[in-house]
C-alpha positions, -999 to +999 in steps of 0.1 A: +540+025-895+511+003-897+519-025-871+499-030-837+509-028-799+492-049-775+491-030-739+484-051-709+467-038-676+476-051-645+452-042-620+468-059-589+459-059-551+491-045-535+505-042-501+517-009-486+554-012-477+556-048-489+581-040-511+598-075-517+563-089-524+550-062-546+581-066-568+577-106-571+537-096-581+550-071-608+575-098-623+546-125-622+522-102-638+548-088-665+557-128-673+520-135-675+513-104-698+541-115-721+537-150-724+498-153-723+488-122-739+517-113-760+519-080-744+544-054-757+539-031-727+525-035-692+507-007-671+508-013-632+490+010-607+505+042-589+532+036-565+535+000-575+564-006-559+554+008-524+521+004-523+495+032-522+490+053-501+524+050-480+517+080-461+544+090-437+564+058-446+578+083-472+595+105-446+618+076-438+651+072-455+652+037-452+619+033-467+629+051-497+663+033-500+640+001-502+619+014-528+649+025-550+662-013-544+628-026-558+628-009-589+666-019-592+648-055-589+622-051-613+652-041-639+669-073-630+639-096-631+616-084-659+625-090-697+610-090-730+580-067-722+580-027-714+571-023-679+555+009-664+556+010-628+550+037-600+577+044-572+589+071-554+618+086-568+646+111-552+666+135-575+684+164-561+671+166-525+633+162-539+608+137-538+588+128-567+558+104-574+574+087-604+563+065-632+594+048-651+589+023-685+616-005-678+628-029-706+657-054-706+672-041-673+672-001-690+650+029-677+634+042-710+617+070-694+607+083-660+578+106-655+571+129-625+535+135-614+524+169-621+491+175-605+493+165-566+460+161-550+455+177-519+421+172-507+396+146-492+419+116-486+447+128-503+474+148-489+503+144-518+518+180-512+529+167-479+554+142-496+558+150-532+569+177-554+551+185-587+568+172-618+568+199-650+578+181-682+557+157-705+571+124-710+568+106-745+586+075-754+584+050-781+573+013-782+571-005-817+557+020-842+538+040-816+544+069-792+534+067-758+526+094-729+526+087-696+505+103-668+497+095-631+465+096-614+452+131-611+469+142-641+441+134-664+415+153-639+437+183-641+438+179-681+469+200-684+494+173-681+476+150-709+474+178-730+512+183-725+519+148-735+498+149-766+514+182-778+546+163-773+536+136-797+519+110-776+495+090-796+483+068-768+483+079-731+492+056-700+480+065-669+487+048-638+461+050-608+455+043-572+420+062-573+399+050-541+363+040-544+330+057-537+297+050-553+295+062-588+333+071-589+336+046-619+311+067-641+328+097-628+362+084-643+353+071-675+328+096-687+330+129-668+369+127-667+388+106-689+365+103-716+363+143-718+404+141-718+406+117-744+381+134-768+400+166-764+432+153-767+422+131-798+442+099-785+430+069-765+440+067-730+449+033-712+436+037-672+451+010-651+435+012-614+446-006-579+424-028-565+421-041-529+415-023-492+441-002-477+430+008-439+397+030-447+403+030-483+392+005-508+403+007-543+378-010-569+402-014-597+375-013-630+402-002-649+394+006-685+405+020-719+388+048-741+395+053-776+401+088-791+363+096-791+360+091-755+342+061-757+348+029-735+364+000-752+377-022-726+367-025-691+378-049-662+356-063-632+357-044-601+374-056-571+391-088-588+428-088-596+432-091-634+458-090-661+439-081-694+452-065-725+442-043-757+458-040-791+461-008-806+464-004-846+461+025-871+438+029-898+441+042-932+446+080-924+471+070-891+445+075-868+454+051-835+422+028-826+416-003-802+415-034-826+407-062-799+394-057-763+365-068-741+344-046-718+327-061-688+295-046-679+292-030-645+273-043-617+245-029-596+249-001-572+242-024-544+265-052-559+293-026-564+291-011-526+286-051-513+318-061-530+337-030-515+329-039-482+339-073-485+371-064-500+378-037-472+370-062-446+386-089-462+422-069-468+420-055-435+420-086-416+441-106-439+470-079-447+473-074-408+477-113-402+445-117-381+433-155-382+397-140-381+369-123-366+344-123-338+311-104-341+286-095-318+250-104-328+222-088-316+194-103-340+192-069-358+199-059-391+231-040-387+252-069-369+233-092-392+250-074-424+281-072-407+284-108-400+272-116-438+300-094-450+327-111-427+315-148-442+316-135-477+351-118-468+367-145-449+348-178-449+328-192-421+355-211-406+374-178-398+343-160-382+326-164-347+294-145-339+283-140-298+250-130-290+248-114-254+213-110-244+200-088-213+166-082-197+153-064-225+164-084-252+135-100-270+135-135-277+129-133-312+165-113-315+181-142-300+163-168-322+168-148-354+205-142-343+211-180-341+191-188-372+212-167-394+245-183-377+228-217-391+222-203-426+260-191-427+277-221-409+289-198-382+293-211-346+268-189-322+281-188-287+255-170-260+271-150-232+240-139-209+251-102-197+224-095-172+247-111-139+274-086-149+252-054-157+237-060-123+270-062-106+279-030-122+244-017-111+251-027-076+282-014-075+273+021-088+242+024-065+257+041-037+268+068-061+234+069-080+212+070-054+185+095-061+192+099-098+167+088-123+174+059-146+186+074-178+210+065-209+241+059-181+221+021-178+219+016-212+254+025-221+266+000-192+251-029-212+268-018-244+299-017-224+298-051-209+292-062-242+322-045-253+346-059-227+334-094-234+340-091-273+373-078-266+384-107-240+374-130-267+398-111-292+424-113-266+422-149-262+418-162-295+438-130-318+407-126-335+396-091-340+363-078-332+342-061-361+320-036-348+287-033-363+277+005-362+264+023-394+269+058-406+236+072-393+244+061-361+279+075-359+267+105-373+241+116-344+260+096-318+236+069-316+266+046-303+285+042-271+322+047-263+340+017-252+307-003-259+295-011-294+323+011-308+350-013-293+370-032-318+393-031-345+374-023-374+338-011-383+327-029-414+295-005-420+308+026-404+301+047-439+270+028-447+237+048-441+207+030-423+187+032-454+215+014-475+219-011-447+185-022-458+192-021-493+226-041-489+209-069-467+181-074-494+208-077-521+226-102-502+198-123-497+191-121-536+222-144-538+212-166-508+186-160-480+212-155-450+197-128-433+164-138-419+134-118-435+122-106-398+153-091-394+148-069-424+111-062-417+111-054-379+113-017-366+152-015-354+159-013-319+190-008-296+171-030-269+186-014-238+153-001-223+120-016-222+098-015-257+129+006-269+128+018-308+150+038-327+121+056-335+120+068-302+153+088-302+160+094-338+138+109-368+131+084-392+159+069-414+145+077-448+143+115-433+177+118-413+198+100-439+194+127-465+199+157-439+233+135-430+244+134-467+237+170-474+257+180-442+286+158-442+292+149-478+278+181-496+289+206-470+254+223-472+245+247-443+214+239-424+195+268-439+202+252-475+192+221-463+159+233-448+151+249-483+156+214-498+121+205-479+133+193-446+117+207-413+140+231-397+136+222-362+148+182-374+177+199-394+190+220-362+184+190-340+204+165-365+232+188-371+236+199-335+238+159-328+265+157-354+287+184-343+284+175-305+296+136-314+326+144-331+348+134-302+331+099-302+340+095-341+377+104-334+380+072-309+363+049-337+381+022-352+383+028-390+359+012-414+355+011-450+348+041-473+323+039-495+308+075-499+324+108-514+330+118-479+335+094-449+340+101-412+377+097-407+406+109-432+384+127-454+364+150-424+384+168-401+365+189-378+374+206-343+367+189-313+364+223-297+345+250-317+324+280-309+307+281-342+269+278-343+244+263-367+211+281-375+186+263-396+164+293-398+187+315-414+179+316-452+196+315-484+220+288-471+238+310-446+251+300-412+242+320-381+260+321-347 
């Protein structure tokens, strides 16, 4: 028993519901791994056949029948290599998240996921039943165990496989991205599990965008000591391979592999945004996007992401100045379009805005000018952008960031109008970091856009700082409250001013209704607004930052 075994990792961008297309991708990747890499086994992502997450499609009988036909098609089309694919499987009236090892028309083994995540973006217990037994099957001279995603975070399923005789653990994944997630996978979780079960783990992950989620791939292999011995680049499709062998005492080790160096945090997040935008547009069949370009940093970053995701020929920019728009904003917007090679249309909104004011004047008589007039301008712009979208078929990308979405510094049916929110989960401080990172590749965002104070330009001499705390103070409070679930009292104990914390928390809570009506956007943080954070719109619970010890008052 001194032979070797080559295992391929198929890091693919699959499409939810496109079962026929996914089967084609499986067959192509399997043939490539067999013929180019000489692989004996190929491991695909979780729920390969259906894409992930299929959500309530799993409640449909016709969808499940199509998935069964997809597995049958893989059995017919793939030969000369053991193909480990994920799929839903019905057995005795129950539905399981399964993985099957298929070779030359036969199913060698089928495993049912044991640890079903039901937190954050996951709700697998809504659909699946948990499997119980470990599955170990043979490939050449080696014994291979199967686990699926959360199984290695739970540890018990991996340990059961090792106890059942698995020498190498194959793990199929659809693990969504957030910043630093790859480090958690490699060292905190999988590396520790490999050390404890004393067996290498092959971790194949999905890549690409699916609605609000984006999957980074970053597939890898750890040896029995928990060291990363193979790593694939993130946010790219690939079929790579590692070769396992035994040393003199029979210990399984990785004989040959490559380790890609991880990119910087800024590059990783930027890749995530480009991947999420590109896949949402392409997988939904839009010919391109329209971006309202204000001359500010949020829309500048959004435009750069759109061009990098789709190409300049599929992106249109529109600048819509009003009486409060500074000339430098128009010049900077036009400058960025020239740098990116994007057409820039100009529609002055002052006539439209004044028409609204004239129509409302009898009803507004005797009332002071306030945010109402500011919001009318934003809604004029939103209406114009949506009209262009309707006429051209191109989707509107909104440009609001996470800091604004948190505290309600956005207008319903105005700057929130659109089909997808590219930087919805990007705090303002990170907007600056990403803009500077993008300019290291080529200077597409004018320096003045990055350096001048941010402003909505909806009133004379307006600055964001007039209405909000400084972003370097605001963003840590939002992160602590939204992503860490800390109470206002605990946030104050971290060194933040109690009045500022109370004000920010109140703004976050009372603007939940806006976020419910916001378009989806790319998730890059541990907890984004959307499917991970579900707060009631109507609530009598009150928060008091003056209560010490992390307690909430009412």
